[in-house]
C-alpha positions in Angstrom: 18.0 -6.8 33.5 17.2 -3.2 32.7 16.5 -4.2 29.1 14.1 -6.9 30.2 12.2 -4.6 32.5 11.9 -2.0 29.7 10.6 -4.6 27.4 8.0 -5.8 29.9 6.9 -2.2 30.6 6.5 -1.5 26.8 4.4 -4.7 26.5 2.2 -3.5 29.4 1.8 -0.1 27.7 0.9 -1.8 24.5 -1.8 -3.9 26.2 -3.3 -0.9 27.9 -3.3 0.9 24.5 -5.2 -1.9 22.9 -7.7 -2.0 25.7 -8.1 1.8 25.5 -8.7 1.7 21.8 -11.3 -1.1 22.2 -13.2 0.9 24.8 -13.1 4.0 22.7 -14.5 2.1 19.7 -17.2 0.6 21.9 -18.2 4.0 23.1 -18.4 5.3 19.5 -20.6 2.4 18.5 -23.0 3.0 21.3 -23.0 6.8 20.6 -23.8 6.1 16.9 -26.9 4.2 18.0 -28.0 7.0 20.4 -27.4 9.7 17.8 -29.4 7.7 15.2 -32.3 7.3 17.5 -32.4 10.7 19.2 -30.4 13.0 17.1 -27.7 15.2 18.5 -30.1 17.5 20.4 -31.7 14.5 22.2 -28.6 12.6 22.9 -26.6 13.0 26.1 -23.5 11.5 27.8 -25.6 9.6 30.3 -27.6 7.7 27.7 -24.4 7.0 25.7 -22.8 5.6 28.8 -25.8 3.5 29.6 -25.8 2.1 26.1 -22.1 1.3 26.2 -22.4 -0.2 29.7 -20.1 2.3 31.3 -20.4 5.1 33.8 -20.6 8.7 32.5 -17.2 9.3 34.2 -15.7 6.6 32.0 -17.0 8.4 28.9 -15.5 11.7 30.0 -12.1 10.0 30.3 -12.2 9.7 26.5 -14.4 12.6 25.4 -15.2 16.0 26.9 -18.7 16.3 25.5 -21.2 14.6 23.2 -20.2 17.0 20.4 -16.7 15.7 20.5 -18.1 12.1 20.2 -20.1 13.3 17.2 -17.0 14.8 15.7 -15.1 11.5 16.1 -17.9 9.6 14.5 -18.0 12.0 11.5 -14.2 11.9 11.2 -14.3 8.0 11.0 -17.1 8.2 8.4 -15.1 10.6 6.3 -12.1 8.3 6.4 -14.2 5.5 5.1 -15.5 7.8 2.4 -12.0 8.7 1.3 -11.0 5.0 1.3 -14.0 4.1 -0.9 -13.2 6.8 -3.4 -9.5 5.9 -3.5 -10.3 2.2 -3.9 -12.6 2.8 -6.8 -10.1 4.8 -8.8 -7.0 2.8 -7.9 -5.0 1.7 -10.9 -7.0 3.8 -13.4 -5.0 5.7 -16.0 -7.8 7.2 -18.0 -8.7 10.7 -16.8 -12.3 10.2 -18.0 -12.7 7.0 -16.0 -11.1 8.5 -13.0 -13.5 11.4 -13.1 -16.6 9.2 -13.6 -15.5 6.6 -11.0 -14.4 9.2 -8.4 -17.7 11.0 -8.6 -19.8 7.8 -8.6 -17.9 6.4 -5.6 -18.7 9.6 -3.6 -22.4 9.3 -4.4 -22.6 5.6 -3.9 -20.9 5.7 -0.5 -23.6 7.9 0.9 -26.4 6.2 -1.0 -25.3 2.9 0.5 -24.7 4.3 4.0 -27.7 6.5 4.9 -26.6 6.8 8.5 -23.3 8.3 7.3 -25.4 10.7 5.2 -27.2 11.8 8.4 -23.8 12.4 10.0 -22.6 14.2 7.0 -25.4 16.7 6.9 -23.5 18.8 9.4 -20.9 19.4 6.8 -23.5 19.7 4.0 -24.9 22.7 5.9 -27.9 21.0 7.6 -27.5 20.1 11.3 -25.2 22.5 13.2 -24.1 20.9 16.4 -22.4 23.3 18.8 -19.2 22.5 20.5 -17.0 21.4 17.5 -13.9 23.4 17.7 -12.9 25.6 14.7 -9.8 23.3 14.2 -11.9 20.2 14.2 -14.5 21.7 11.9 -11.7 22.8 9.5 -10.2 19.3 9.5 -13.5 17.6 8.9 -14.4 19.9 6.0 -10.9 19.3 4.5 -11.5 15.5 4.6 -14.8 16.0 2.8 -13.0 18.2 0.3 -10.3 15.5 -0.1 -12.9 13.0 -1.2 -14.1 15.3 -4.0 -10.5 16.4 -5.0 -10.0 13.2 -7.1 -12.9 14.2 -9.4 -11.6 17.8 -9.6 -8.0 16.6 -10.5 -9.4 14.3 -13.2 -11.3 17.1 -14.7 -8.1 19.2 -14.9 -6.3 16.3 -16.5 -9.1 16.4 -19.1 -8.2 20.0 -19.8 -10.4 22.0 -17.4 -8.8 25.1 -15.8 -8.6 25.0 -12.0 -11.5 27.5 -11.8 -13.7 25.5 -14.2 -12.9 22.2 -12.4 -13.8 23.8 -9.0 -17.0 25.1 -10.5 -17.9 21.7 -11.9 -17.1 19.9 -8.6 -19.2 22.5 -6.6 -22.1 22.0 -9.0 -21.7 18.2 -8.7 -21.7 18.3 -4.9 -24.9 20.4 -4.8 -26.5 18.0 -7.3 -25.3 15.0 -5.4 -26.5 16.2 -2.1 -29.9 17.0 -3.5 -30.3 13.5 -5.0 -29.1 11.9 -1.8 -31.7 13.9 0.2 -34.5 12.9 -2.2 -33.4 9.3 -2.0 -33.0 9.2 1.7 -36.4 10.8 2.3 -37.9 8.7 -0.5 -39.2 11.9 -2.1 -37.5 10.8 -5.4 -40.5 8.4 -5.9 -42.8 11.4 -6.8 -40.6 11.8 -9.9 -40.4 8.1 -10.8 -36.7 8.5 -11.4 -33.6 6.5 -10.5 -31.3 8.7 -8.5 -28.2 6.7 -9.3 -28.9 7.1 -13.0 -29.5 10.8 -12.6 -26.2 11.2 -10.8 -24.4 9.1 -13.5 -26.0 11.2 -16.2 -24.9 14.4 -14.5 -21.3 13.3 -14.2 -21.2 12.2 -17.8 -22.5 15.6 -18.9 -19.9 17.3 -16.8 -17.1 15.3 -18.4 -18.6 16.1 -21.8 -18.6 19.8 -21.0 -14.9 19.7 -20.1 -14.1 17.7 -23.3 -16.0 20.4 -25.3 -14.0 23.2 -23.7 -10.7 21.4 -24.5 -11.6 21.2 -28.2 -12.2 25.0 -28.5 
């Protein structure tokens, strides 16, 4: 009898957890729309609740502030970024291909998902929403760094020292963000250039530089 009661109670908790997860996902989807339309400064819990079809109190049972919702959205975006990079390099043995594919996957994720780019500008040093805890900020930055780490590791496999690999990844990141900004704002048109090709050329040049260092 006790075992049956325990089993029913566990099933009830499981059902509640599923409902809770679904509500949280619904809130995040509504918040994403509000942030996209109004930005972080113009968004508020009341509007997010209205968009989700809940009361503000229902939102506060999941998140303490709009900045926490923003952090959750950014964390989810970074998980998808990391998955995209891992998927692109899965099964590759060539360090050259891993370097090229890891870097291109990073660029293509944001080029194909401009709304994620908007979210990511907080980590890129653009928007600076207040309210994110130092711990959350550190975790978010680490996940962004994780997405770039595959490119860095591949460069070291090609013979780059840790310091050289870090320098190349930093330079790539700066170059990549610049291209994404130009593409997202359509300013790239003034140069009549293809940003994806520019990124690919930059990565190829980085790989060649590392190869050249290895031959010395």
